[in-house]
N, C-alpha and C positions, 0 to 999 in steps of 0.2 A: 848895517843895512842888509848885507848878504844873509845874515841870520833871519832877517825879517821876511825873506822870500820863501824860506823853507816851509814854514807853516802853511802858506798859501798853496804851494804845490801839493803838500800832504792833504790839505783840505779838499783840493780838487780830486785827488785820488780817492779819498774817503767818500766824496759825493758820488763819484762814478760807481764805487762799490755799493754804496747805498742804493743807487738807482737800479743796479743789477739785482739786488735783493728784493726790491719792490717788484721788479718784473717777474723774478722767480716766484715771489709770493703770489703775484697775480696769476701766474700760470698754475701754481699749486691750487690756489682757490678755485680757479676755473675748472681744474680737474675734478675737484670734489663736487662742484656744482653740477657738472655734466654727469658725473658718476651717480650722484643722488637722484638727479632727474631721471636717469635711465632706470634706476631701481624702482622709483615711484611708478614709472610707466609700465615696467615689467609686472609690478604688483597689481596693477589695474587689469591687465589682460591675462594674468596667470590663473589657472584653475584653482579651486579652493583647496585641492590636495595636490602636492607635488608628485608628479608621476614617478614611478619607479625607474631606476636606471635601465636602459635598454639591455636586453639579455640575448640579443642576436648578433651574429658576426657581421651580417650584411643586411641591407634593407630588403633584399629579395626573399629573405627567409621569414619575414614577418607574418604573412598569411598562415604559415604552418605553426607559428608559435602558439603555445597554450596560454590562455588567459582566464583568470578567475572572474566570472560574471556575478556580481553581487546584485541580488534581486530587489533589494530595498524592503523586503518582507522578512528579513532575518535569515535568509538562506542564500547559498551561493552554488554555482555550478561551473565545472571546468569545461571549456570549449576551446576551439582554435579561432583565431581571427577570421579565417576563411569560413568557418561555420556561421559567423556573424555577418557574412557578406562582404568582407574585406578582400581586395585584390590589388596587385601592383598597378600603379598608374604609370604607364610607360612614358607619358609626356612629361612626368615630373622626375624621372630618374636622373640623378646627378644634381638636381636643383635643391632637394631637401633630403634629410637623413632617412626619413621613412616615407617614400612617395607612394601613398596608397589612395585608393578610391573606394567608395561604398556602393554596393548594389542594394539599393533601398528595399526593393521588393523581396530579395532573398533575406535581408536582415529582418524585415517585418514578419515574415513567415517563421523565422527562428524565434523571434521574440514572443510571438503569439503562442508558440508551443511552450516556452518557458512560463508565460503568463498563466496558461491553463493549468500548469502543475504547481506553481508557487504563489499564486494570488491568495491572499488571506481574506476570507469572507467576513462580512460584518456579522455581529450577533444582535438579534432583535431583543428588545426588552420583553419580558413576559411575566404573567401572574402565575406563581406557583401556588395554586389554590389548595393543594393538599398540605403544603407546609405553611401556608398563609404568609408568604413572603413575596416580594417583588424583586425580580432580577433586572439589573440595569443593562442598558444596551452598550455595545462596543463597536467602534468603527473598524472597518476592514481596511486593507490597503491593496491596491492593484497596480501592476506594472503598466506604464504608458509606453507602448511600442514606438509610436511616432515621436514622442518627446525624448526617447532614448537615443535616437539616431545621431544627433549632434554629439552626444557624449561618447558614443562608440567611435566615431570618426576622430574626435579630438584626442581620445586616449590612445588610439592606434598611431596617430601621427606623432604622439609624444613618446612612443615606444613603451607604454606602460604595461605592466603585467596584470593589472586589475582594472575593471570598469564597473561603476555602479549605475544601474539602470534608473531612469526616471520613474517615479511612482506617484500615485495620487490617492488620497483617502477615499474610502467608499463608505458613506454613511449608512447606518442601519435604517431599514424600512420603518420599523416601529421603535420609537424611543420611549424612554420612561415618561417623558412629558406627554406623548401622544396616547399613552394608555388611559389617561384621564383619571387616575387614582394613584395615591402615594402611600396608602396604608390599608392593609387587609389583615392586620394582626388580631383583630377581635371578632368574635362570633356574636352578632347582634341577635340572631334568632335562627333556630333550626327546626326541622320537622322530618319525620320518617314515616313512610307508608310501606306496606308489604304486598307482595304479589307472588303468585304461583310460578315457579321457574319452569314448570312443564308446558305452559302455554307459550310456545316459541314465537308465534306471530304477534301476539300481544306484547310480549317482551321486546320484540324488535321495534314495534311502534313506540314503546316507552323510551327506549334508548335513542331512537331517531329524533323524537320531539325534544328530549332533554339535551341532545347535542347542540340544538339551535340556541339554547338558553345558557348553557354553561359558559362562564367567563364574562357574561354581560355586565357592563358597568352602568349603574343608574346615577346620573348626575343630580346634584341638589335641586329640588323644586321642579324636577322634570317628570312628566308622566310617561309611563311605559306600558305598551300594549302586548299582551301575549300573542294575539293573532298577527299583529304587526311584526313581531320578532320571529315567530315560528313559521308563519306563512300558511299557505293552503296545504291541507292534509289530503293529498290526492295520490292516486296510483302512480302518476307521473313523478311525484316527489319521492316515491319509494315506499309508501305506506301499504300495509297489508290488511286483510280482512280479519277482524277479531270481535269480541263481544262489546257491544255498545248498548246504551239505554235509549230506546226510541219510543215515545208516547207511553212512558212508564213501564215498558216491557224490555227485558234483556234479549237482544237479538244479535245476529252477526252483522257487522257493518264495517266500512272502510275506516281505517285509522283508530280502531278500538283501542282504548287504553290512554289516549291523549288526555282525557279528563283526570286521570290519576296524576299525570304530570302537572297539570294546572292546580289540582287540589293540594299536592305536596308543596308546591311553590307558594300557594295561598297560605298554608300553615306556617311556613318559615317566615313569610312576610308579616303575618299577623303578629307573631312573637317578636319580630325585629322592630315592630312599631312603625312599619311603612304604612302610608295612607292607602286604604282600600277604596279606590275611586269608583270602580265598577266591578260587580260580581253577581253571579246568579248560581244558586244551588241546583242540584239535580232535581228531576221530577220525582225521584224515589231515593231513599237513603242508600248510601254506598257502604259496602262491607269493609272497605279499607280505611275508613276514617269515621270519627264520631258524628252522630247526628247533629246537623247544624254547622258542620265544619268542613264543607266541601265547596268546590268552585268548578262549575261545568264550563266548557268552551265548545263552540260549534262555529266552523268557518262559514261565512265571514262576519256574522252579526253578533253572536253570543261570545263575549270577550271577558277576560280578566285584565283590568287596568289598575296599575299600581303607581304610586308617586313617592319619591324620596323626600321626606319632610326635613331632612337634616341639612346642615351647612357643609357637609362633606359627602363625597361620593361613596357608594357601596357597590359591592360586586356579588354576583350570584354564583355559588358553587353548587353544581348539580352532579350527582353520581347515581347511576342505576346499575346495580350489580348484586348478584347473590340473593335475589329475591327481595331487595330493598331499593326503594327510591328515596334518596337522601338529599335534602337541600340545606345549605348554609347561606346566610346573608352575612357578608364579611365587610369590615370597615374599621372605623375608629370606635372607641368605647361609647356605648349608648348612654343617654343621660338619665337612665332609670335602672332599677335593680331587678325588677321582675315584671313579666306580663302574664296575665291569667286569662284563660278562656273559660267562661261560665255560660250556662244556658238555663233557661227556665221554661218548662212546658206550659203553654197557654191552653191549648185544647187538642183533643185527639178524635179523629174521625174513623169509624170502623170501615174496613174494606169489604167489598162484595165478592161473590164467587160466580164464575161463569163456567159452563160445561161445553167442551168441544168434542164433537163426535169424530171417531176415527174408524174407518171401515177396514183397516188392516189389523187392528187389535181384536182379540177375542171378545165376543159379545158378553156384556155384563162386567167386564174388567175395567178398572179405573187406574189412572196414574196422575200424579201431581206434576203439571208442567211448570207452574210458577207459583211460588208461595205468595200469599197476600200479605201486604203491609198496611197497617193503619196510616191514615193521614195525620200529619202533625203540624201544629203551629206553635212556634216557640220564639223566645227572645234570646238573641246571642249577645253576650257582653264581652268587651275587651277592657281589662282593668290594668292600669299602670301603677306600679308601686315604687316608692323610695323608702327603703327600709321596710317597716311594717305599715306605713301609711299609704293608702290609695290616693294618688295625686290626680288621676284622670280616669274617666270611664266613657266608653262608647258602646252603643247598642244598635242592633239591627233586628228586624222582624224577618224570620225565615219560615217558609211554608213548604210542606210536601203534600202532594195529593195522595189519596189512598191508592194503593197498588192492587189491582184486581187479582184474585186468586183464580188460576186456570186449572180446571180438572179435565183430563181427557178420558172419555168413555168409549169403549170398544163396541162396534156393531157387527163385526165379522162373525157369521154363524158357522164358519168352517171349523171343525173340531181340531184341525192341525194348525190353526192360526197361532202365532207366537207373540208373546209380549215383548215390546222393545226394552232396551236397557234403561233402568231407572236413572233419572237425573239427580244430581247432587243438589239438594236444597238447603239453604242456610237461613233459618228464621232469624229475624232481627229483634233483639230485646232492647228496649229504650227506657232508661230510668227517668224519673220525673225531673231530676236536676243533676247536673254533673259539672265538675270543675277540673280544668286541666291547666298545667303551666308548661313553659318551655323547658323546665328542669326535669319533668317526668311526663311522658306522653302515654296514656293508656288508650289503646284502640278499642273501639266498640266490637263486641263479639256477636 
């Protein structure tokens, strides 16, 4: 019987021990639960980067401590916390390890100076017409001074040795998408005219008008107006006095030379296969282009209007330099192999001669003021070829009125009267029929 009681007492002791283990286990489990909860809470409120260990002996030294300021644009600058507007907060001394406060105005002034130096500007997309390539845009990045203030204060209170400023992307003004064209690798058509480099005012007008056209993108099925693009050719717009054709006579006038810009563009567009919606030839033949292959413009009514017939955009590359006006129409490969300009003379009208009296020239002396040109009526053809086969032909009727020859006759009886300097006259020779292609351009002489 006595032996029977021993196990019961032992069981009671074992039960007590087991209960203590359960309590101990519960306490241990509770520790881990609390510990894990604290870690989870800390992970929620901690910054993305663990701050460096404090490098100061006391909190009062923090404002003078050096800090590496990362701009967010790939650069960094060394400053002190005081430079960034940090100062000791006396109300917090003894309550936190680094009792600091932020002078927001001082901080913003410092950050704006950093911003001015380290911001990375965006790069606009652009057409490299010379290389016939399109350069993509790239976003810039800029420091956000006001968004950086909370980061500075948090880093200082953590005793960090670095702080990364807030930054925002700065988009490009012109993107590749807004250029309106994605391929300028092919030359659809080109044309060249020449001019005398000695006529500075006329050359200035040529370059000014061409500058308004260079880089223009023509969208598919859209009409384009020379006058609409270039605008008024006035003294206010910078144009100068140079030779122009007025009523069939070559005289000095404002914006002289603009018609050579429109004619050269007409030639390139002709060979590129663009639609010639509206055009008018000069009242007299031009020395810089073949007969029947010119396009005059006069603000605001006489215009050159083109239309892009393709399902892809094209760009105009215009260059005026070294005595040449050069136009290229750039885009994707055109759907034909060759475009030919041909003309056929229909009729020719002789010119008349008029005499002008000059009381300063010696009596009986004469001088040619203007060479006469016959009038012409001709048919202009544009022929499209695939291989050796002509697949399309267009034609226009082009007319030039006869240009009167002016002869000046002197009436001055003074034996000392002097003859004026002779004008340089260029007679025009016109063959009965001519053919030109965009592979070889032969200018009329």
